[in-house]
C-alpha positions in Angstrom: -0.1 0.1 -0.6 2.3 2.1 -0.9 1.8 4.1 -4.0 -0.4 6.9 -4.7 -2.6 5.5 -6.4 -3.9 3.2 -2.8 -3.4 5.1 -0.1 -6.1 6.0 2.2 -9.1 8.1 2.8 -7.5 12.0 3.3 -9.5 12.0 7.1 -8.4 8.1 7.6 -3.8 9.1 7.2 -5.0 12.8 9.5 -6.2 10.3 11.5 -3.9 7.9 11.8 -1.1 10.7 10.8 -2.4 12.6 13.7 -1.4 9.6 16.1 1.6 8.9 15.1 1.5 6.1 13.7 4.6 5.8 11.8 2.9 2.7 9.2 0.5 5.1 7.8 3.9 8.3 7.7 6.0 6.2 6.2 2.7 5.5 3.6 2.5 9.4 2.3 6.4 9.4 3.1 6.5 6.7 0.0 3.9 8.5 -2.3 4.8 12.1 -2.2 8.9 12.3 -1.6 9.7 11.8 -5.4 7.0 14.9 -6.5 8.0 17.3 -4.1 11.4 16.2 -4.6 11.7 17.3 -8.0 9.6 20.9 -7.5 11.5 21.4 -3.9 14.5 21.4 -6.9 13.2 24.5 -9.5 13.1 26.9 -6.9 17.0 26.1 -4.8 20.0 25.5 -6.5 21.1 21.7 -5.5 19.5 18.2 -5.1 21.2 18.8 -1.4 19.3 21.6 -0.7 15.9 20.2 -1.9 16.4 17.3 -0.1 17.0 19.6 3.0 13.8 21.3 1.3 11.7 17.9 2.0 13.3 16.9 5.1 12.1 20.6 6.9 8.9 20.0 5.2 8.0 16.3 6.4 9.1 18.0 9.6 6.9 20.8 9.2 3.2 18.2 8.6 4.4 16.7 11.5 4.5 18.8 14.4 1.6 20.2 11.9 -0.6 18.0 11.8 -3.3 18.6 14.5 -3.9 22.3 12.9 -4.7 20.8 9.5 -8.0 21.3 8.8 -9.2 19.7 5.9 -10.3 22.7 4.1 -8.1 21.4 1.2 -6.7 17.8 0.4 -3.9 16.5 2.6 -1.6 16.0 0.0 -1.8 20.2 -1.7 -1.3 20.9 2.3 1.3 18.8 2.8 2.5 20.6 -1.1 1.4 24.2 -0.2 4.0 23.7 2.7 6.7 22.6 0.4 6.8 25.1 -1.6 7.1 27.7 1.1 9.9 26.0 2.6 11.6 26.1 -0.5 10.9 29.4 -1.5 12.5 30.5 1.6 15.1 28.5 0.2 15.3 29.9 -2.7 15.5 33.5 -1.3 18.3 33.0 0.9 20.0 31.1 -1.8 19.0 34.1 -4.4 16.5 32.0 -7.8 13.1 32.4 -6.9 11.6 35.0 -8.8 8.1 36.2 -7.9 5.0 34.3 -9.9 3.0 37.1 -8.9 3.5 39.2 -12.1 3.8 39.0 -16.1 7.4 39.9 -17.4 7.1 41.1 -20.8 8.5 37.5 -21.8 5.1 36.0 -21.7 3.4 39.0 -23.8 5.6 37.8 -27.1 3.9 35.2 -29.2 3.8 31.3 -28.5 3.8 30.4 -32.4 6.3 32.0 -34.6 3.8 34.9 -36.2 5.8 34.5 -39.7 3.7 31.0 -40.0 0.5 31.7 -40.2 -1.1 34.2 -43.2 -1.1 37.8 -42.9 -3.3 40.1 -43.0 -4.5 41.1 -46.5 -4.8 37.6 -47.1 -8.0 36.0 -47.9 -7.8 33.2 -45.0 -5.9 35.9 -42.5 -4.2 34.0 -39.9 -4.9 30.2 -41.3 -1.6 29.0 -41.4 0.3 29.1 -43.9 1.0 26.2 -46.9 3.4 23.7 -45.4 3.2 25.3 -42.4 0.9 23.2 -40.2 1.5 20.7 -37.7 2.0 17.4 -38.6 0.0 14.8 -36.3 2.4 12.9 -34.3 3.0 8.7 -34.5 2.4 7.0 -31.8 5.3 5.5 -30.2 6.0 2.5 -30.8 8.0 0.5 -28.4 9.5 1.7 -25.1 12.6 2.6 -26.5 10.7 5.8 -28.6 8.7 6.3 -25.7 12.1 6.6 -23.5 13.7 9.2 -26.4 10.4 10.9 -26.7 10.6 11.8 -23.0 13.6 13.1 -22.8 13.7 15.0 -25.3 10.2 16.3 -23.2 12.0 16.6 -20.5 15.8 18.9 -22.2 12.9 21.0 -23.5 11.4 21.5 -19.9 14.6 21.9 -18.7 15.3 24.9 -21.5 11.9 27.1 -19.5 12.4 29.5 -17.7 12.1 28.8 -13.7 8.5 30.0 -12.7 7.2 28.2 -15.9 8.9 24.6 -15.5 7.4 24.7 -12.2 3.8 25.2 -13.3 4.4 23.2 -16.2 5.8 20.0 -13.3 2.9 20.8 -11.6 -0.1 20.3 -13.5 1.0 18.0 -16.3 3.5 15.9 -14.3 2.7 15.8 -10.6 -1.0 16.0 -12.4 -2.7 18.9 -10.1 -5.7 21.2 -11.4 -5.2 25.1 -12.3 -7.2 25.1 -8.9 -4.3 23.5 -6.7 -1.6 24.9 -8.6 -3.2 29.0 -7.7 -3.3 27.9 -4.1 0.5 26.5 -4.5 2.6 29.2 -5.1 0.1 32.0 -4.9 -0.7 33.3 -8.1 -4.1 34.2 -10.1 -5.6 32.1 -12.0 -4.9 34.2 -15.4 -1.4 34.1 -14.8 -1.3 30.3 -14.1 -2.9 29.6 -17.6 -0.8 32.4 -19.3 2.6 30.6 -17.9 1.0 27.2 -18.7 -0.3 28.0 -21.8 3.5 29.7 -23.8 5.7 26.7 -21.2 3.0 23.9 -23.2 4.0 26.5 -26.2 8.5 25.5 -26.1 7.7 21.4 -25.1 4.8 20.8 -28.0 7.8 23.6 -30.5 10.6 20.9 -29.1 8.6 18.1 -30.5 8.0 19.4 -33.4 11.3 19.6 -33.8 11.9 16.0 -32.7 9.6 14.7 -34.6 11.2 16.2 -37.7 14.3 15.0 -37.4 12.7 11.4 -36.7 11.2 11.8 -40.8 14.2 12.9 -42.0 16.5 10.0 -40.5 13.8 6.9 -41.5 13.7 5.7 -44.2 
């Protein structure tokens, strides 16, 4: 019962954690620590700092579980503690940037405007011939799937810190937009813009990847 999909309901977990049940604490530790470490690493300068953030978070959870009111999911509450802890550590390391405002980099187009028909064309805004993205084929085997995942990971690694954190929470960890806004203390509008532009970068990288694969295949 160590995977997240088999964890007991929040009310059971909360009761057992409040009772100091080490078995149940180990369950959530095993289920959530990996994703907590990945998220913490986005805020701080090293793996060692991320590990310390996760440890500090679990200590805070143990100390604060009696104050958990259940207004959010237990995991959301734990991850909010993680984000706040990681932000403080990131500030000390001069890594954390404000989430609340958008920069000029966030305001540019997500796709090269040169790929679309210009104003004055009979169909302005439509794709130019040859510029419309092609349908991607499904990976044929495990090796191809792994290669695609590496391409996605490399694209995510190039993103600015804020974008990398948001797309990781939404598309890797599977949090809802409401949960991400609550964790990062950002508005729904900012979350949508950040996520949209992060996905655009990853989509463009995959488009390039598949074009190369088509060129090298016989």
